[in-house]
C-alpha positions in Angstrom: -63.1 -43.2 4.6 -60.7 -45.4 6.5 -58.4 -44.2 9.3 -55.3 -46.6 9.6 -52.1 -46.9 11.5 -53.4 -45.1 14.5 -53.0 -45.4 18.2 -56.7 -45.2 19.1 -57.6 -43.4 22.4 -60.5 -44.9 24.3 -61.6 -44.0 27.9 -60.0 -47.2 29.3 -56.7 -46.9 27.4 -54.9 -46.8 24.1 -55.1 -49.5 21.5 -53.1 -50.3 18.3 -53.9 -52.6 15.4 -57.4 -51.2 14.8 -58.8 -49.1 12.0 -61.9 -46.9 11.8 -64.3 -46.9 8.9 -66.6 -44.0 8.4 -69.5 -43.3 6.0 -71.8 -40.3 5.6 -70.1 -38.6 8.6 -70.5 -41.5 11.0 -68.3 -44.3 12.4 -69.7 -47.5 10.9 -67.0 -50.0 11.9 -64.0 -50.4 14.2 -62.1 -53.5 13.1 -58.7 -55.1 13.0 -56.4 -53.3 10.6 -56.5 -54.5 7.0 -54.5 -53.9 3.9 -57.6 -53.7 1.7 -57.2 -51.0 -0.9 -59.5 -48.0 -0.6 -59.9 -44.7 -2.3 -60.2 -42.6 0.9 -57.5 -43.7 3.4 -56.2 -41.5 6.2 -52.8 -42.8 7.2 -52.4 -41.6 10.8 -48.8 -42.8 10.6 -48.6 -44.1 14.1 -49.9 -41.0 15.8 -52.8 -40.8 18.2 -56.4 -40.7 17.0 -58.9 -39.4 19.6 -62.5 -38.2 19.5 -62.9 -34.5 18.7 -62.8 -32.3 21.7 -65.9 -30.6 23.2 -65.4 -27.2 24.8 -68.3 -26.0 27.0 -66.8 -22.5 27.5 -65.4 -20.4 24.7 -65.7 -16.6 24.5 -63.5 -16.0 21.5 -60.2 -16.2 19.6 -57.9 -14.2 17.3 -59.5 -10.9 18.2 -63.1 -12.1 17.7 -65.7 -12.4 20.4 -69.0 -14.2 20.8 -70.7 -11.0 21.8 -70.2 -9.6 18.3 -73.3 -11.8 17.5 -72.1 -12.4 13.9 -71.7 -15.5 11.8 -68.3 -14.1 10.7 -67.0 -13.9 14.3 -68.5 -17.3 15.1 -66.8 -18.9 12.2 -63.4 -17.4 13.0 -63.7 -18.6 16.6 -64.6 -22.1 15.5 -61.9 -22.3 12.9 -59.2 -21.3 15.4 -60.3 -23.8 18.0 -60.3 -26.5 15.4 -56.5 -26.1 15.4 -56.7 -27.3 19.1 -58.8 -30.3 18.2 -62.2 -28.9 19.1 -65.0 -30.2 17.0 -67.9 -29.0 19.1 -68.1 -25.9 21.3 -70.5 -23.7 23.2 -70.1 -20.0 22.2 -70.1 -18.3 25.6 -71.5 -14.9 26.4 -70.3 -12.3 28.8 -72.2 -10.4 31.5 -74.0 -7.8 29.4 -77.4 -6.2 29.0 -80.0 -8.9 28.2 -80.7 -7.4 24.8 -77.0 -8.0 23.8 -77.2 -11.6 25.0 -80.5 -12.2 23.1 -78.7 -10.8 19.9 -76.1 -13.6 20.3 -78.9 -16.2 20.7 -80.7 -15.0 17.6 -77.4 -15.0 15.6 -76.5 -18.5 16.7 -80.0 -19.7 15.9 -79.7 -18.3 12.4 -76.3 -19.7 11.5 -75.6 -22.8 13.5 -76.7 -25.1 10.7 -73.8 -23.7 8.5 -71.1 -23.9 11.2 -71.1 -27.6 12.4 -68.8 -27.0 15.4 -71.4 -24.8 17.1 -73.2 -27.0 19.6 -75.1 -24.1 21.2 -74.5 -21.3 23.7 -73.3 -21.0 27.2 -74.8 -18.1 29.0 -72.2 -16.9 31.6 -73.7 -14.0 33.4 -75.5 -11.7 34.1 -76.9 -13.9 36.9 -73.7 -13.8 39.0 -72.4 -12.4 42.3 -71.0 -8.9 42.2 -68.4 -10.0 44.7 -67.1 -12.7 42.4 -67.5 -11.1 39.0 -63.9 -11.6 38.0 -63.2 -10.1 34.5 -67.0 -9.7 33.9 -68.5 -6.2 34.0 -70.1 -5.7 37.4 -72.4 -2.9 36.2 -74.4 -5.4 34.1 -74.8 -8.0 36.9 -78.5 -8.6 37.8 -80.7 -11.1 39.6 -82.6 -13.8 37.6 -86.0 -12.2 37.7 -88.9 -14.1 36.1 -89.1 -11.5 33.3 -85.5 -11.7 32.3 -85.4 -15.5 32.7 -88.5 -15.7 30.6 -86.8 -14.0 27.7 -84.0 -16.5 27.8 -86.3 -19.5 28.1 -87.6 -18.6 24.5 -84.1 -19.8 23.3 -83.6 -23.1 25.0 -83.2 -24.7 21.6 -79.9 -22.7 21.5 -78.9 -22.4 25.1 -77.2 -25.6 26.3 -75.6 -24.3 29.5 -76.0 -21.4 31.8 -73.9 -20.2 34.8 -75.9 -19.0 37.8 -74.8 -18.0 41.3 -77.3 -20.1 43.3 -77.4 -17.7 46.3 -79.0 -14.9 44.2 -82.7 -13.9 44.8 -84.7 -15.8 42.2 -81.9 -18.2 41.4 -83.5 -21.4 42.6 -86.6 -20.9 40.5 -84.4 -20.0 37.5 -82.2 -23.1 38.0 -85.4 -25.3 38.1 -86.8 -23.7 35.0 -83.6 -24.2 32.9 -83.0 -27.7 34.2 -86.6 -28.7 33.3 -85.8 -27.6 29.7 -82.7 -29.8 29.6 -80.3 -26.8 29.9 -77.2 -27.7 31.9 -77.0 -25.4 34.9 -73.6 -24.6 36.4 -72.9 -22.8 39.6 -70.3 -20.1 39.2 -69.1 -16.6 39.8 -70.7 -17.3 43.2 -70.2 -16.4 46.8 -72.6 -19.1 48.0 -72.5 -20.8 51.4 -72.7 -24.6 51.5 -76.4 -24.6 52.2 -77.1 -22.3 49.2 -75.0 -24.5 47.0 -76.9 -27.5 48.1 -80.2 -25.8 47.4 -79.0 -25.1 43.9 -78.2 -28.8 43.5 -81.6 -29.8 44.8 -83.2 -27.6 42.1 -81.1 -29.0 39.2 -77.6 -27.5 39.3 -75.2 -30.3 38.2 -71.9 -28.6 37.6 -69.7 -25.7 38.5 -68.0 -23.2 36.3 -64.1 -22.9 36.2 -63.5 -24.7 39.5 -61.3 -22.7 41.9 -61.9 -19.5 40.0 -64.5 -16.9 41.1 -66.1 -19.1 43.6 -66.6 -19.2 47.4 -64.6 -21.5 49.6 -64.6 -22.4 53.3 -64.8 -19.5 55.7 -66.2 -18.5 59.1 -69.9 -17.9 59.6 -70.4 -16.9 63.2 -68.5 -19.4 65.3 -68.5 -22.1 62.6 -66.3 -22.7 59.6 -68.6 -23.4 56.7 -68.0 -24.8 53.2 -68.5 -22.7 50.1 -69.3 -23.7 46.5 -65.8 -25.1 46.0 -66.0 -27.6 48.8 -69.6 -28.5 48.0 -68.5 -29.3 44.4 -65.6 -31.4 45.6 -67.8 -33.4 47.9 -70.8 -34.0 45.7 -70.3 -36.9 43.3 -73.0 -35.8 40.9 -71.4 -32.4 40.3 -69.2 -32.1 37.2 -66.3 -29.6 37.6 -65.1 -27.4 34.8 -61.3 -27.0 34.8 -59.2 -24.4 33.0 -56.0 -26.5 32.9 -53.8 -23.8 31.3 -51.3 -23.7 34.2 -52.3 -20.2 35.2 -55.9 -20.4 36.4 -55.2 -23.4 38.6 -51.8 -24.8 39.8 -50.7 -28.4 39.3 -51.2 -29.2 42.9 -54.8 -27.9 42.9 -55.5 -29.8 39.7 -54.2 -33.0 41.3 -56.4 -32.3 44.3 -59.4 -31.9 42.1 -58.6 -35.2 40.3 -58.2 -37.0 43.6 -61.6 -35.7 44.7 -63.6 -36.1 41.5 -61.8 -38.7 39.4 -61.5 -38.6 35.7 -65.3 -38.9 35.3 -66.0 -35.7 37.3 -64.0 -33.1 35.4 -64.7 -31.2 32.2 -61.8 -29.4 30.6 -62.7 -26.0 29.3 -60.5 -23.3 27.7 -62.6 -20.2 28.8 -60.7 -18.8 25.8 -61.3 -15.1 25.1 -60.5 -13.0 22.1 -56.8 -12.9 23.0 -56.4 -16.6 22.1 -54.2 -16.9 19.0 -52.9 -13.3 19.2 -49.3 -12.3 19.6 -47.9 -11.2 23.0 -48.7 -7.5 23.6 -51.9 -7.6 21.7 -54.9 -5.7 23.2 -58.4 -6.9 23.0 -61.8 -6.4 24.6 -64.1 -8.6 26.8 -67.4 -6.8 26.2 -65.9 -3.4 27.0 -63.3 -4.4 29.5 -59.9 -3.7 28.0 -57.5 -6.7 28.1 -54.0 -7.6 27.1 -52.1 -10.8 26.2 -48.8 -11.0 28.0 -46.6 -14.1 28.0 -49.5 -16.2 26.7 -51.8 -15.0 29.5 -55.0 -13.0 29.1 -55.3 -10.2 31.6 -57.4 -7.2 32.3 -55.4 -4.2 31.1 -54.8 -3.1 34.7 -53.6 -6.6 35.6 -56.3 -6.9 38.4 -57.6 -10.2 37.1 -57.2 -13.0 34.5 -59.4 -12.4 31.5 -60.1 -15.9 30.4 -57.4 -17.9 28.7 -55.4 -18.1 25.5 -55.4 -21.9 25.5 -56.7 -24.5 23.1 -58.1 -27.8 24.3 -55.0 -29.7 23.3 -52.9 -27.4 25.5 -55.1 -28.4 28.4 -54.7 -32.1 27.7 -51.0 -31.7 27.5 -50.8 -29.8 30.8 -52.7 -32.6 32.6 -50.4 -35.3 31.1 -47.0 -33.4 31.4 -47.5 -31.3 34.6 -50.1 -33.3 36.6 -49.1 -36.8 35.5 -52.5 -38.1 34.5 -52.9 -40.9 31.9 -53.5 -39.6 28.4 -56.8 -41.6 28.1 -58.2 -39.9 31.2 -57.2 -36.4 30.1 -58.9 -37.1 26.7 -62.0 -38.3 28.5 -62.1 -34.9 30.3 -62.0 -33.2 27.0 -64.5 -35.4 25.2 -67.0 -37.8 26.8 -67.5 -35.7 30.0 -68.4 -32.4 28.4 -70.5 -34.1 25.8 -72.4 -35.9 28.5 -72.9 -32.6 30.4 -74.9 -31.1 27.5 -76.5 -34.2 26.1 -74.4 -34.7 22.9 -75.1 -38.4 22.7 -73.5 -39.0 19.3 -70.4 -36.9 19.9 -67.0 -37.3 21.4 -66.7 -41.1 21.3 -64.7 -43.6 19.2 -67.7 -46.0 18.8 -69.8 -47.4 16.1 -72.7 -45.0 15.4 -70.9 -41.9 16.7 -70.2 -39.0 14.5 -66.8 -39.1 12.8 -65.4 -36.2 14.8 -61.8 -37.1 15.2 -58.4 -35.5 16.0 -55.0 -36.7 15.0 -52.4 -35.9 17.7 -48.6 -36.3 17.6 -46.6 -37.9 20.4 -46.1 -34.4 21.8 -49.9 -33.9 21.8 -49.8 -31.3 19.0 -52.9 -31.4 16.7 -52.0 -32.6 13.2 -55.4 -32.9 11.7 -59.0 -32.3 12.8 -62.1 -33.9 11.3 -65.8 -33.0 11.9 -68.4 -35.4 10.5 -65.7 -37.1 8.5 -64.6 -33.9 6.8 -61.2 -32.4 7.5 -61.7 -28.9 9.0 -58.0 -28.2 10.0 -54.6 -29.6 9.2 -51.1 -28.5 10.3 
């Protein structure tokens, strides 16, 4: 298959006059555009061609939730997010009894070979702070005891990312154990002080979950003003910061501040999409037993006490960074592709490069997704 007449998006800019040749689901050549006849030509018609997006944090879509632990739900979630250009995602759990989380892990292990977009699972909770639980159910929050952590360590072939509040009893040992098994550990839903965050980093925590949301920030401890997890993440160059750039979780000014602190290489766009994504306004849905509603495109707990994830797709986040924050398109795309892929070790994904998998997304000038390809096969079109 040959992709022609495209504006190719690379990390360092946008180039025209090139075409991509794919075979057996891989990019085998990037060359000057030709007029050579071919049976399988995708005419991009002057639109953008970018690597497929990688979303590290997806709870659901169109009324379906990861916690259903079914291939049918997983497929529906993946199909919907393909409409936003996502070709790889981490199905993300909610804070729940450990048996329910293990059910998800078993279901993913059984079906991931048949749903190519599934890159693994992100465990978000139950190892979080009760004071920063957000839309998660506080009654299921627990400390990362060796027994419970041990059950999850049996599934590190499936678990690619886990959110842990580093200040919890047992957290440092858990962080070290997951990190040693190449699971990306992210600090989040946390009320940590600066020293607790630094201890998490010393034991293997290398990112933070939905920056600015459900995390501690600078406050007084005795006579001193002390940083929290937010300021630690902003100051530490090796920490990658998740960002829900939907325009509701984080304002444009805060997004610009994060960009100034971390640069394009330090930010991973995530949707944190819940089951309300793709539904019509007024729809009701559940986040593992918490009743939620979609209003004006925003997912909320039914009592309006907190945001309940987002209704966004990855392309919506890219558009927000370009239109509202003023970032270069190539950098916004890097935050949706190379950075998250690097965070979870997807070495052959999310790059326009020879040898990479042919996961590609065609974007209009308005950054609407026109076509999505995974492994060279079209999985969505407008």
